[in-house]
C-alpha positions in Angstrom: 8.8 12.7 -12.2 9.2 13.0 -15.9 10.3 9.8 -17.6 11.2 11.1 -21.0 12.1 14.6 -22.2 9.2 16.9 -22.2 8.1 18.3 -25.5 5.8 21.3 -26.0 5.0 21.2 -29.6 1.9 19.2 -30.9 4.1 16.4 -32.2 5.9 16.1 -28.9 2.6 15.8 -27.1 1.9 12.6 -29.1 5.1 10.7 -28.2 4.8 7.6 -26.1 7.0 9.1 -23.3 4.8 12.2 -23.1 1.6 10.3 -22.9 3.1 7.9 -20.4 3.9 10.8 -18.2 0.4 12.2 -18.6 -1.2 8.9 -17.8 0.9 8.6 -14.6 -0.2 12.2 -13.6 -3.8 11.2 -14.1 -3.4 7.9 -12.1 -1.7 9.7 -9.1 -4.1 9.5 -6.2 -6.2 6.8 -7.7 -3.7 3.9 -7.5 -1.1 2.9 -4.9 2.0 5.1 -4.8 4.2 2.1 -5.0 2.5 1.0 -8.2 3.2 4.5 -9.7 6.9 4.2 -8.6 7.1 0.8 -10.3 5.6 2.3 -13.5 8.2 5.1 -13.4 11.1 2.9 -12.6 10.4 0.2 -15.1 9.6 2.7 -17.8 13.0 4.4 -17.3 15.0 1.2 -17.1 13.3 -1.1 -19.6 11.6 1.0 -22.3 14.2 2.1 -24.8 14.6 5.8 -25.6 13.6 5.3 -29.2 10.2 3.9 -28.2 9.7 6.8 -25.7 10.4 9.3 -28.5 8.1 7.6 -31.1 4.8 9.1 -32.0 2.4 6.8 -30.1 0.3 6.1 -33.2 3.4 4.9 -35.1 4.2 2.2 -32.6 3.5 -1.2 -34.1 2.9 -4.5 -32.4 6.3 -5.8 -33.5 8.1 -2.9 -31.8 6.6 -4.0 -28.5 6.8 -7.7 -29.1 10.6 -7.4 -29.9 11.1 -5.5 -26.7 9.2 -8.0 -24.6 10.4 -11.4 -26.0 13.3 -12.0 -23.6 11.8 -10.5 -20.4 11.3 -12.4 -17.2 7.6 -13.3 -16.6 7.1 -10.7 -13.9 8.7 -7.9 -15.9 6.8 -9.0 -19.0 3.6 -8.6 -17.0 4.5 -5.2 -15.6 5.7 -3.7 -18.9 2.6 -5.0 -20.7 0.5 -3.3 -18.1 2.4 0.0 -18.5 2.0 -0.2 -22.3 -1.7 -1.1 -22.0 -2.5 1.7 -19.6 -0.6 4.3 -21.8 -2.3 3.2 -25.0 -5.7 3.2 -23.3 -5.0 6.8 -22.1 -4.0 7.8 -25.6 -7.3 6.3 -27.0 -9.3 8.1 -24.4 -7.5 11.3 -25.2 -8.3 11.0 -28.9 -4.7 10.6 -30.0 -5.1 7.1 -31.5 -7.8 4.7 -32.4 -6.5 1.2 -31.5 -4.4 -0.4 -28.8 -1.5 -2.4 -30.3 -0.8 -4.2 -27.0 -4.2 -5.9 -27.4 -2.5 -8.3 -29.9 0.2 -9.3 -27.4 -0.9 -12.1 -25.1 -1.2 -11.4 -21.4 0.9 -13.9 -19.5 0.4 -13.7 -15.8 3.6 -14.4 -13.9 3.5 -17.3 -11.5 3.3 -16.3 -7.9 4.2 -18.5 -5.0 1.7 -18.6 -2.2 3.1 -18.8 1.2 1.6 -19.9 4.5 1.5 -17.6 7.4 3.4 -18.6 10.6 1.2 -20.0 13.3 0.9 -18.3 16.7 3.1 -21.0 18.2 5.8 -20.5 15.4 5.9 -16.8 16.1 6.2 -17.4 19.8 9.1 -19.9 19.3 10.8 -17.4 16.9 10.5 -14.6 19.5 12.0 -16.8 22.2 14.8 -18.1 19.9 15.9 -14.6 18.8 16.7 -13.8 22.4 19.5 -16.4 22.4 23.1 -15.0 22.5 24.1 -16.2 19.1 21.5 -13.8 17.6 22.9 -10.7 19.4 24.2 -9.3 16.1 20.8 -9.9 14.4 18.8 -8.1 17.1 
């Protein structure tokens, strides 16, 4: 799926959106499909069109920092990953020399660890769900 508008001229092939799409194509088959879907969805929804259309080597740290300053921790982490992967792809492709995202701190979002249900709890749940008041749920 194309995230930005495809460009065929040399300048168009150096926009952030174009290189993001290229990076996603390269990653297909090497990372989880759900991760790729998350990259595509978050890119479409949260990376502004003006950044997608910018020449990738013209993007400054401030452009990204301004975009990310008010994001939730989890979205911050996910967008930083998308930017980082795209800039790394551009460097490997010889389009740019440095990664501006390297100057933006990585803040890992807090995750809540949960405990699995015990065998007894699962058995109790399965018995309780058979009760008449849960007919609509079943």
